N, C-alpha and C positions, 0 to 999 in steps of 0.2 A: 439437427440444430435449427433454431428459429431463423427464418429468413426475414431480415429487417425490412426488405422491400415490400413484403406482403402484410406487414403489421402496422397498425397505427400507434402513435405515442399515447400511452395511457397516463404517463406521469412525466412532467418536465420540471427540472430545477434550473432556474435562470439566474446566474451570478449571485448565488446564495452565500451570505456571510453570517457567521455567528461568533460574537465576541463575548466571553464571560466577564464577570465582574473584576477579575484580576488583570484584565486587559489582554488575556491570551485569546488569539483568534483560533478557535477550535475548527472552524471551517472557513475557507477564504475563497470567495469568487467562484464557487463551484457551479458548473453547468453540466447537466446530464439529462439525456432523453432516454426513457425506459419504455419499451414497446409492450403492447398487450401480449401476455402469454410468455414473456421472457423469464428466465431465471438469472437474475443479476446478483452478483456477489460484490459487496464492498469489502476490500481486503487491505490489510496494512498492519503495521506493528501497533502496540499499545500506545494510545495517545495520538493516533494519526487523524482522528476525526470521524471515523466510520460510524461509531455508535451515535455520535451527535447528529450526523447526517440522517440516520434512521429515525432518531427522535424528532428531527425537524419534519420529516415526511409524515410521521405519525401524529404530530401536533403536540407532543410533550415538551418541545422547545420551540421558541419563535425566533425567526431571523432578526438581525439588527434592524433598526429603523433604516429604511432605504437599503436594506440588505438583501435585495433580490426577491424573486417570486417562486412559488411552488404552484404548478398547475396540475389539475387532475381532470382528465378528459377535456382539456381546454379551459376549464373553469378555475379561477384563482381561489385556492384554499389556504393561502399563506397564513392567514390569521384565524382560520376555523379551529374550534376545539376538537379534540380527538374523537368524541362521540358523533360528530357530524361528518366524519370522513369515512368513505366506503372502503376501509381497510382495517385489518386487525393485526395485533402484534403478539408474537410468541417469544417469551423471555427465556434466558438461560436457566433460571431457577424454578421454572414451571408456574409458580404463583398459584398453586392449587389450594382449595379450601380443605383442610384436613378433616373437618367435621362433616363433610358431605361426601356421599359416594360418587362413583364415576358419573353416573347419569346426571345427578344434580349439579356436579361441577360443570358439565358441558351445557346443562340447561340454564345455568344461572343468568347469563346475559339475555337469553330469550324471555325469561320471566319478567325482566325489567323493560323489555322492548315494546314499543307501540308501533303498530302498522296501520297504513291507510285503511279506512273503513268505507263509509258512504260519503257521497257529495250531495249537498242540497243548496238551493238558492234562498238566501235570506230575504227579508222584507225590502232591503235596499237593492235587491237584484244581483248581489254579489255571490259568487260561488264560494261555498264553505266546505272544507275538507274535514271530516271527522276521523278520529283515530281510536283504535281499540287494542287491548292486549291479546296475545295469542291464546288460543284455547289449549287445554291439556292435551287434546288429541294432536293438534298441530305441533306442539312442543315435542311430544313423544316421537312423532314421525321424523322431525328434523334431527333430534338427538340420535335416534337409531341410525339414520342415514349417515350422520357425521361419524359415529363410532364404526360403522361399516367401512367408511373411507380409510380409516386408520387401523383396520384389522383388529378392532376390539368389540366386535358385534355382541358377544355374550358377556361383556364385562360391566354392564351398567350397574349391577347391584354391588359390585366390589367396593370395598373401602380403598381410597387412594393410597393409604399407608401400606397396604398389602402388595402394591405393585412394584415392579422393578423400575429402575431409572428410565429405561427405554419406553416402558409402558406409560409411565407418568408423562414423559415428553409427548407421547402420542395423544394422551388425554388433553394436554395443553393445546396441541395442534387442532384436535377435534373441537375444542371450545372456541377456537378462533374461526374454524371453517363453518361452524354451525350458523354463524351470522351471515354467511354467504358473501364474504368480502370479494371485491374485485382484485385487491392486492393483499397478499399475505407478507407481513414483515417478520423476519426471524432474526433475533438478536443473540448470536452465539448460542443457538438452541441445543447444541450437542456438547457444550463445554464441560458439563458436569458428569458426562458419561465416561466409562472406561473405554480403552482403545478399541476392543472388539465390538462393543455395543455401538460406539461411535461410527465404526466402519459400516455396520449393519444398517444403522439409521441413515447414513448418507445415501445408501442405495434405496432405502424405503422412501426418503424424501424426494429423490430424483424420480422414482416411479410414480409417486403421488402427484408430483408436478405435471408429469406427462399425462396422467389420467384425468386430472382436474382441469388442466388448461388455463388456470389462473396465473397471474403474475406473482412471482416470488422475488422478494428483495431480502438478501441474506447477508448477515454480517459475520465475519470470522477473521481470525489472525492466522488460521491454518492454511498454508499454501496448497497442500495436497487436497484438502477439502474443497477449496475453491476450484482447482483444476478438474476435480472429479465431477462436480455437480453443475457447474454454471454454463449458460450460453454466453454470458458477457461478464468480464471481471473489471472492476474499477479499482485500480491500485492507488492508495492514498498515502501521503506522507506529510505530517505536520499540517493537516487541514487542506492540503493542496493535491489535486488529482495529478498523478504522474502518467497514467496511461489508462485508456479505456479500449478494450479489445477482446476478442475471443480467447479462450485459454490457449489454443494452439499458437495464435499470433503473439500473445504475451510471452510465451515460453521461447518461441523461435526467433522473435524479433522484439526483444525488450527495448523500451524507449530510451533508457539510460542505465547507468551502472547500478543505481539503487534498485531498479526493477529486476535487473539480471541477478543481483546479489540476493534479493528477497525471494524470488521465485526459483526454486530448485538450486542445484549446485552449479557454480560457474567458475571458470578461470577468467579473471579480469585483470587486464594489463593496460598500462599507459603506453602509447606508441606515437608515431608520427606518420601522417598520410603524406607520402612522398609526392605522389601524383596519382591520377586516375588509375585504379586497379592495382596499385602497389602501396603497401604499408610497411613501415619498419616496426617490428615487434620483437622483444627478447633479443635485441642487438642484431637482428637480421632483417633484410628487406625481403618480403614475401608477396606472392600474388594473392589478390582478393577480387571480389566482384563489385566493389563500391567505387563510386565516382561522384564528382560534384563538390568535393572538399577543396579548400585552398591548398596550394602546394606547401608542403612542410607544416601543415596544421597539426597541432597536438590533438590526439584523439584517445578515446577509450576503446578497448578491443575486448570483445566477449567471445569465449570459446566454451561450449558445453562439454563436460567430460566424456559424454558418449560420442562426441565428434573428434576426439583425439585418437588417432591411429598409432599403434605401436608396431614398429618394424625393426629389423636388425640395425645396429648402429652404423654399419657400413652400407646400408641400402641407399642407392642414389636418390630415392624419394624423400629420405629423411631431411626435414627442415632444421631440426635441432637434435642434439644428443643430450641425454640426461642419465643420471644415476638413480636407480630405484631406491627409495627410502622406506617404503612400506608397500605390502600387497595384502589386502584384507578381503576375504571371501564374503560377499553380500547376498548369497543365495542364488541369484541369477547372473551374477557377474563378479569379477574381482575389481576392487577399487585400488588403483595403482597411484601412489604418490611418488613423484620423482623430482629431482633438482637438476636444472640445466647445468651443463659443464662449463659455461662461460663464467666470467668474473662475478656476475650478479647472483648466480645460483638461484634463479627464480624457480618457484614451485609450480609444477604442472600436475593437475589431477586428471586421471583417465579412467574410464570404465572399459574393461576388456574381458573377453571370454577365454583368453589364453591362460592355460594352467601352469605354464613353465616359467613364469616371470617371478624372480626371487629378489629379495632385498640385496642390494649391491650390484645387481646386473646393470650394465651400460646398454641403453636402448636408444633407438631412433624414434623421433616423433614426427608423424606426418599429419597435416591438417589440410583438408581440401579448401580451395579458395573461397567457396561459398559458405564455409563453416566459420570464417572469420566475420564476426558481426561488428561493424565499425560505427561509432557514434560520436557526435560532438561532445566535447567536455563542457560541463556547466561553467567552469572557470579555469583559467590557466595561471593566474597569479592573484594574490590578495591585493586589493586596491582600495584605498580610502582617500576621500577628499577631506582635507582638514587644514590646520594652520600651525605655524610654529609657536611653541610655548615660550621659547627664548632661543638664543643661539645654541646649537647643539642639543636641542630638546624639542620634540614634536608631540602634539596631542594625538593619541590613538585611543578611541573609545573613551574619551573624557579624561584620560590619564597621560601625564607627560612621560614619554619614552626618551632615553638618551639616544642621540643619533650623531651623525657627522655632517654638519651643515652650518655655514656661517650666516644663514639667512636670519634677519631680525624677527623679534616677537611680533605675532599677528600676521605674518606673511602667509597668504593662502598657498597651500602646496598639495601636490598629489603624492601619496605615499604608496609604494609597492613593496611587497614582501613575498619572496618565493615560498612555496609550501614547505620545503624542507629546511627553511631558515627560522621557522617558528619553533621555539623550544617549549615542550610541554612538561610540566612539573607536577609530581604526585601531590605535593602539599601546595594548596592554593596560595597560601601566604608567602611562598617562595617566589611566586611570579610577580610581574609588574601589575597585571590584571588577572581576574579570575574568569572562568567560563565553565560551561556544561557541555559534555560530550553528547552530540546528537546522533552521529552515525560513525561507523567504522567499517571500512571495506578493505579486504585483503587484496593487494595488487601483485601477488606473486613473490615479491621479495620485501615488501613493506606494507604498512597499513595507511590508508588515506582516511583521515578523520575530519569531521566537521565539528568545530567547537564554537558554541554560541556564547558571546560575551554578555554580560548583564545589560549592556546597552543595545543588544539585539544584532550585533554584527557577527556574521558567520565566518570564522577563520577556517580555511582549508589547510590541513596539516599533513605532511608526509612523515611518518614516524616508524621506527622499528617495533614500537610497543602497541599491543592490542588493548586500547582503552575500552572500558565498558560504557555502554550507553547510560547517560545520566550521571556519570562520574563528575565530580567537581575537581577541576584542575587549575593550576596556575599557568600563565602564558608569559613568555619573555622573548626578546629578540636582541641579538648582539647589535650594538650601534652601527657597525659598518655594514650590516646586512639590510638596513632600512634604506631603500632607494627613494630619494626625495627629489621632486621636480617642482620648481616654482610655477604657480599658475598666474600667468600674466593677464591683465585686463586687455580689452580690445585695443585701447590706445597704446598701451605698452607694447603689445604685439606688433602694432603698426610701426612704432618707433624702432623696435628691434629689427 
């Protein structure tokens, strides 16, 4: 793995923001340092801003006015066009010329290129640099070298339409490498390949990166691909960076529940940090290795399936007992799904090599203290600063909601709504307001969704239903579940 202490930053993004014409911020306040020789992967679900970030680096998109800086080897390239940047892009669909053979596809950029030639001093005494095109011999030498790099040494004469998908992708990579870029940008380059070919190309790209020593910046939505290939992974969600770390750290120490849910399989639960080294989870207080949280602070708790130990139900080590609901053989392990025997019947996913675990068995669950990963919650209640629409009616996201309050119209108030008091309706018109599902994370016995209203407020919702991302839904709240507190002015507070 690249040691960041021995490498200099080749690329820096400083507080970069990109807003499209519809007002959507595709990238927001993104800061990222990429070191020379690194393999960095931008990873996240569709629409998270990873491809926009790559296009900003390439010069195909420009940041907002006053929307940050992009530095290359310390020089500001924020507004330089793509052809003036020392980097090349490989696209998912190859973008090869079907009427040209492999050699001429790779040579195409070189034939357009001008390189420094001679310098002379003009009559004014100024130095003048002249440029020339590459000779046929120079082009041939560079193309053959590039094809050798991608294991296509004897393919120069072939028609590109006669190649497999993997070979076409290698030609596209050779065409980028032939220009000797300092940074290679790869935008979902394996997305069009079948599974086996994609796996093979992952290893080839990783070996190529090690061999060439240039910086790779790679975009994918495939978690396994990112974990397999990268030195550094940048997890993005809705234009905002969630975590930047090595694959090992991102898997073992996810920054939040979204990262844990997105990278690999996870058991994710809500709990309470009772005190240092003790957390309440699944209705039981257990030992952990975390400290520094507030007493009785609500937290999210992550446990990876491979860290869930299965022991006999009466084993003294068992922290919980559960009933096995399924046992599926996955080749190198059994995937065990079980439900706890307490009133909540929370689901636990475990990976086990035991072959005698059957559906209906009652088992004990043991988890070591350091395998509970504790993290702060993003939010513990929905809270909105607003005003009364009239007595027993309050504005929430621009719409009057019935409530229980005798405060008069126009009174500034703080509204709080618990996650499980938000009612989600399949038909948007049945709700008081509408919204779009942004995320849905399973918490063992319920789903926690984030639903964005048309005014841009994110409601956190605990629900039994697994809503699909981008579903349009209606939102409602029972009047007595809306907690209203009057916001008093400084003078009123003093009088009070």
